Residue, then its C-alpha position, 0 to 999 in steps of 0.5 A: m789198427i791193432a796188429s798182432a806183434l806175435d809170430p804165428y808160430v809163437s802165437a799158436w804156442f801161446d794159444a795152446i799153453l794158455r788154453f791148457l792153463h785156463v781149462v785146468s785152473a777152471i776145473a779146479w775153481i769150478g770143482a771147489s765151488f761145487y764142493f763147498v756149496a754141496l758141503d754147506s748144504k749137507l752140514r748137520p748140527p754137531t753130534r757132540r756137545e763139546d764140538a758145539d761148545e767149541g763153536v762148531g755150527g755144523e758137521v758132515w761125514e764123507v767117504h772118498g779115496g778109501g777113507f772117511y772124513r769128518v768136516h766141521k764148520f764153525r759158526v764164525a771162527p774157532r777159538v784158536l786159529p790153526e798154524e796153517l789154513q788152506w786157502f781157495k783163491w789161486e784157482a780163481y785168479t789163475t782162471w781169470a788171468s789165463g782167460f784174459a791173456l787168451l782174450v788179448v792174444l787171440y782177440y785183442l791183438d788180432a781184433s780185425t779178424y776175431l773181434v770186429d765184424p763190419r756187418v755188425a758195427d763199424l768199429t776200429d780195432v782200438e774202439a772194439v778193444a776199448l769197448s770190450f775191456g771197458g765192458l769187463l770193468l763195467a760189469w763188475a762195477v754195476y754188479d758190485l753196486l747192485l749187491r751193496f744197495v740191494p739186500d733183497e736176494d730175489v730183487a738182486a737175482a732178477a736184476i742180474v738176469g736183466l743186466t746179463a740180457l742187456a750185456a748179451w744184446g749189447a755185445s751182439e750189436l758191437f762185436a763179431p758173433r763168436a766174440a759177442w758170446l765170449q764177451v758176455g762170458a768174460m764179463l761174468g767171469t770177471i764178476m766171479a773172479a772179482n767176487v773172490f778178490f774183492s769180497i770173499i778173500p778180504a772177508h776171510r782175512g778180516l775174520i783172521a785179523a779179528k781173531e789174532e787181535g782177540l776181537e769178536p769177528d764181524p759176521r757181515p763181511a762173511l755173509d756178503a762173501k757167502r752170498r757172492s760165493v753162491h752167485n759164483n756157483y750159479l754162474t759157473l755153467p752159464v759161463l761154460v756155455t760161452m767158453l765152449a760156444g766156439h764149437a757151435p757156429f750155428l748158434y753164435a752166428h744166428s741172427h737171434a744169437w743173443l736170445i739163444l745165449l740167454a736161453l742156454m744160460a738159463i737152462a744151465a743155471w736151472v740145471r745147477l739149481f737141481f744139484n744144489l737142491r739135491h745136496t740139501g736132500r731135495t731131489r727134484p727130477g722135474i727140474l731136469l725134465v724141464a731143462a731137457v724139454a727146453l733144450l729140445a724145444l730150442a733145437i726144434a725152433l732153430d732147425p732150418d728144415e723146420g722153418g727156424g734158423d737162418k738161411a742164406a738168400g739169393g744166388g742159388g735159385g732153382k738152378a743146379v750148382a756145379f761142383a766146379t763153381v763151389r770149388s772156385i768159391v772155396d778156393a778163393r774164400c776158404v782155402t787161405c786158412h783151410s789147407g795143409a796140415a795146419a788147417p783149423a780143426g783138421i778141415r782141409l778144404d783144398d781136398d775135394a773129398v773133405l769138402r764133400a764130406r764136410a758139406a753140411l758143416v760148410r753150409t752151416v758156417v757159410s750161411t750163418g756168416a761164421m766163416p770166413l772169420g771176420n769175412q776177411t776174404g770178402m765172401t759175398d752173399d751170392e757166393r754164400a747162397t751158391v754154396v748153400a744151394w749146392v749142399d741143399q740140392g744134394s750135390a755134395a753127395k755126388 
């Protein structure tokens, strides 16, 4: 069994600092990805003959921050390298490193609470951590081999979608619900960062080395880097879906959570397509309409009141549930964490008023099994059904 060696207070500080670093660096990385894809899409042939003779393949005029910018992109490389080049790599490295550190601090060091769920798979903490870390390495290895041996972009894209679906299903069969979604996001994020480290940056270094030696650069590594950069661009929003999933237990704890994840990731990538096309001057509002309709259809399909979603079974029956009964269940199973000023999300379930006011949320996390985390307090199915029945009977408002 892996037990966290960190004091809870120290762990909380690591959590806060690493989250901030992860979010800030991710903003910088995603912003750079969005900008350069948009920049490439808007490039036009140079207007001046001398620029074309210098090797410029495209240019674009931009206005921002009260000034005008004229950006040139060379077909391969300039005749003479400048003394200083602006690199775009640390955003990617910092995002992955901080994200992995969070994975270690929050999930690996407390695997029995956050990573392992006996109702999903009978794994020890060590086994779960090994499978999770191994999944990160496997994701990159499979993706890299795929791109090396499958030059056709349509075939490669279809394979990536299929492998992502396999990863989502596999994670749902191994890890706790919230951890399963995060695992898929971490696998895709690892692919993205590895693309930068093993392909994109080495291609840049190859171009520079060739120019410094007076040789004509080989364009093939640069073309592969461009291909992977575009993949990274389309993976940004799907990865964000998994990163923010912790705030949506009604989704990640659903019995068909892996299919829901795939649907949301597909919608996110579809939305990214709209913006990438728009950058080329092809505005397709129908893409956003399809995304909105798909999202609405998913919401309707998952609505428990419409026959979708998951409902707890047993226990409650048609008999009215007394508040005192629910109070005793919550005290035994939930108040261990949800009490005092440090209660997660400020939800103090030791307060009767808060319990009644947050009844709908309590119903969702209890019925889906999202809470208690890892079911550490041993909430039974009958207890879950009793809480659900209490809310459904409208007793929370009384």
